[in-house]
C-alpha positions as CSV (number, residue, x, y, z in Angstrom):
1,M,0.0,0.0,0.0
2,P,1.6,3.3,-1.0
3,F,2.2,6.0,1.6
4,S,-0.2,8.9,1.5
5,G,0.0,12.5,2.5
6,G,-2.7,12.4,5.2
7,G,-5.5,11.5,2.9
8,N,-6.2,8.7,0.5
9,T,-4.1,10.2,-2.3
10,P,-0.7,8.5,-2.6
11,L,2.5,10.6,-2.9
12,T,3.8,10.7,-6.4
13,N,7.4,10.9,-7.6
14,H,8.5,14.5,-8.1
15,V,11.7,16.4,-8.7
16,H,12.3,19.6,-6.7
17,D,14.2,21.3,-9.5
18,N,11.1,21.1,-11.8
19,N,8.6,22.7,-9.5
20,P,9.5,25.9,-7.6
21,G,6.6,25.2,-5.3
22,E,8.2,22.0,-4.1
23,G,11.6,23.6,-3.3
24,G,13.1,23.8,-6.8
25,A,14.5,27.3,-6.5
26,L,16.4,26.5,-3.3
27,S,17.7,23.2,-4.7
28,T,18.9,24.9,-7.8
29,T,20.6,27.7,-5.9
30,L,22.5,25.3,-3.6
31,T,23.6,23.2,-6.5
32,L,25.0,26.1,-8.4
33,M,26.9,27.4,-5.3
34,G,30.6,26.4,-4.9
35,P,31.8,25.0,-1.5
36,D,33.6,28.3,-0.7
37,V,30.3,30.3,-1.1
38,L,28.4,27.8,1.0
39,Y,31.1,28.0,3.7
40,S,30.9,31.8,3.8
41,L,27.1,31.5,4.3
42,I,27.5,29.5,7.5
43,T,30.8,30.8,8.9
44,D,32.0,34.4,9.4
45,N,35.7,34.2,8.5
46,T,36.4,37.9,8.4
47,A,38.9,37.6,11.2
48,Q,41.0,35.0,9.4
49,V,40.9,37.0,6.2
50,N,42.2,40.0,8.0
51,A,44.9,38.0,9.7
52,N,46.0,36.5,6.3
53,T,46.1,40.0,4.8
54,A,48.2,41.3,7.6
55,N,50.7,38.4,7.3
56,I,51.0,38.9,3.5
57,A,51.8,42.6,4.1
58,A,54.4,41.8,6.8
59,N,56.1,39.2,4.6
60,T,56.1,41.5,1.6
61,A,57.8,44.2,3.7
62,A,60.4,41.7,5.1
63,I,61.2,40.5,1.6
64,A,61.6,44.1,0.4
65,A,64.1,44.7,3.2
66,L,66.4,41.8,2.4
67,P,69.9,42.9,1.2
68,T,70.4,43.0,-2.5
69,S,74.1,42.2,-2.3
70,T,75.6,38.8,-1.7
71,A,75.9,37.5,1.8
72,W,79.7,36.9,1.4
73,T,82.2,39.1,-0.4
74,R,85.6,37.8,-1.5
75,I,88.2,40.3,-0.3
76,V,91.4,38.3,-1.0
77,N,92.5,36.2,-3.9
78,Q,96.3,35.9,-3.5
79,T,98.8,33.5,-5.0
80,Q,102.4,32.9,-4.0
81,T,104.8,30.7,-6.0
82,G,107.6,30.5,-3.4
83,G,110.6,32.6,-2.2
84,S,109.3,33.1,1.3
85,S,108.4,31.1,4.4
86,N,105.6,33.6,5.1
87,F,102.3,34.0,3.2
88,N,101.1,37.4,4.1
89,V,97.8,39.2,3.6
90,T,98.0,42.9,4.6
91,G,95.9,46.0,4.4
92,L,92.5,44.5,5.0
93,T,89.9,46.9,6.1
94,S,87.3,44.4,7.1
95,T,85.3,45.3,10.3
96,K,82.5,42.8,9.6
97,K,81.5,40.0,12.0
98,Y,82.7,36.8,10.3
99,L,85.5,35.7,8.0
100,M,85.9,32.6,5.9
101,F,89.0,31.4,4.1
102,N,90.5,28.6,2.2
103,F,94.2,28.0,1.4
104,A,95.5,25.4,-1.1
105,G,99.3,25.3,-0.6
106,S,102.5,23.3,-0.2
107,F,105.9,23.5,1.3
108,G,109.3,23.5,-0.3
109,G,110.1,20.6,2.1
110,G,108.5,18.9,5.1
111,D,107.4,21.6,7.6
112,R,104.8,22.9,10.0
113,L,101.9,25.2,9.0
114,R,101.1,28.0,11.4
115,L,98.9,31.0,11.6
116,R,99.0,34.5,13.1
117,F,96.9,37.7,12.9
118,G,97.7,41.3,13.1
119,T,96.6,44.9,12.8
120,G,97.9,48.0,11.1
121,G,100.5,46.2,9.2
122,S,102.0,44.5,12.2
123,I,101.7,40.8,13.0
124,D,101.0,39.9,16.6
125,T,103.8,37.6,17.8
126,G,102.9,37.9,21.5
127,N,101.4,35.2,23.6
128,N,97.9,35.9,22.7
129,Y,96.8,32.7,21.0
130,D,95.1,29.6,22.3
131,W,94.7,26.5,20.1
132,R,93.8,22.8,20.2
133,S,94.4,20.6,17.2
134,G,93.6,17.0,16.5
135,R,95.4,14.9,13.9
136,N,93.4,11.7,13.0
137,G,91.9,11.8,16.5
138,S,95.1,12.5,18.5
139,Y,95.0,16.0,20.1
140,S,97.6,18.5,21.2
141,G,97.3,22.2,22.0
142,G,98.7,25.4,23.5
143,S,97.5,28.1,25.8
144,S,98.9,31.7,25.8
145,D,101.0,30.7,22.8
146,D,102.7,33.0,20.2
147,K,101.0,31.2,17.2
148,I,98.3,28.8,16.1
149,E,99.6,25.4,15.0
150,I,97.6,24.1,12.1
151,M,99.5,21.0,10.9
152,T,102.8,19.2,10.7
153,A,103.6,17.7,7.3
154,T,104.3,13.9,7.3
155,S,108.0,13.3,7.0
156,G,108.9,12.2,3.5
157,G,105.3,12.5,2.4
158,N,103.5,14.8,0.0
159,D,103.5,18.4,1.4
160,D,100.4,19.6,-0.3
161,F,97.6,20.7,2.0
162,F,94.2,22.4,1.9
163,V,93.0,24.6,4.7
164,S,89.4,25.7,5.2
165,G,88.4,28.0,8.1
166,F,85.7,30.1,9.6
167,M,86.3,32.8,12.1
168,Q,84.3,35.2,14.3
169,L,85.6,38.7,14.3
170,N,83.8,41.4,16.3
171,A,80.6,39.4,17.2
172,A,80.5,38.9,20.9
173,S,80.2,35.4,22.3
174,D,78.1,36.7,25.2
175,G,75.6,38.4,23.0
176,S,76.3,41.9,24.4
177,G,77.0,43.5,21.1
178,T,80.6,44.5,22.0
179,A,83.9,43.2,20.7
180,N,85.2,40.1,22.2
181,T,87.9,37.5,21.6
182,R,88.3,36.2,18.1
183,L,87.3,32.5,17.8
184,G,87.6,30.1,14.9
185,N,87.8,26.6,13.5
186,I,90.0,25.2,10.8
187,T,89.9,21.9,8.9
188,T,93.1,20.8,7.1
189,N,93.7,18.0,4.8
190,Q,97.2,16.9,4.0
191,N,97.6,15.0,0.7
192,D,99.6,11.9,1.3
193,S,99.5,8.2,0.6
194,T,97.4,8.0,3.7
195,P,95.8,11.5,3.9
196,D,95.9,13.2,7.3
197,V,93.0,15.3,8.6
198,Y,93.6,18.0,11.2
199,L,90.8,19.8,13.1
200,T,91.9,23.0,14.9
201,S,90.0,25.3,17.2
202,F,91.7,28.6,18.1
203,E,91.3,31.9,19.9
204,W,93.1,35.2,19.4
205,N,92.8,37.3,22.5
206,N,92.8,40.7,20.8
207,S,89.5,42.5,20.7
208,A,90.6,46.2,20.5
209,T,91.1,46.6,16.8
210,P,89.9,45.0,13.5
211,I,92.0,42.4,11.8
212,T,94.0,43.9,8.9
213,D,96.7,41.3,8.5
214,I,96.8,37.5,8.2
215,R,99.9,35.3,8.0
216,F,100.2,31.6,7.2
217,Y,103.8,30.6,7.6
218,A,106.2,27.6,7.6
219,G,107.5,26.9,11.1
220,S,110.9,25.5,9.9
221,G,111.4,28.2,7.3
222,N,110.8,26.4,4.0
223,D,109.2,28.2,1.1
224,I,105.4,28.2,1.2
225,R,103.4,28.3,-2.0
226,G,99.7,28.3,-2.9
227,T,96.5,30.4,-3.3
228,L,94.6,31.9,-0.5
229,N,90.9,33.2,-0.8
230,I,89.2,35.1,2.0
231,W,85.6,36.2,2.3
232,E,84.0,38.6,4.7
233,S,80.4,38.5,5.8
234,Q,77.9,41.1,4.8
235,D,77.1,42.1,8.4
């Protein structure tokens, strides 16, 4: 027996879209609406829209404020073919916060590679250096020393080496914004039949003036050759 609508007349099949009196107009409207429109009808998302607009504006301003120059600038590209046991870089005017360098070099004979810094054309040979270096896991070091020891060439081996370093200049380790001790790390590879790897940490206890001079030198006086590149940070 068919269902009826309260009388004896059975309900007949019908489609709302075909008869506005049976809800066709509403059905058609809801069908044509996209989900975003329907969502806006039941939810007030004005606050989220405003927040997104503010974020976009803030990000746009931050992007516009980014530096247009490169983050690192090469300030030294220097080659020496021999004739001296010192490899000197002088006349730097860098007062930035960080320094990177790499040095591909060799000795005229088995020797020790060392490092010093200076200001105003004068290399600091005083006892103002602290360092600790590990060669294949075996460590040695010096405190209040007059130089930084980087590596000792393997006797009778290949004297080629590659030095890569990173150094803090006038960025304070305590976050105070004032000059502090200069700290750095160096990784050195010596090319040999069994390559040696040196890891060196160092400190130069001079914070009064900017670095203007850098010296890599051979501890036993042999000629030192190679090419040195140095970059300064943008800040």
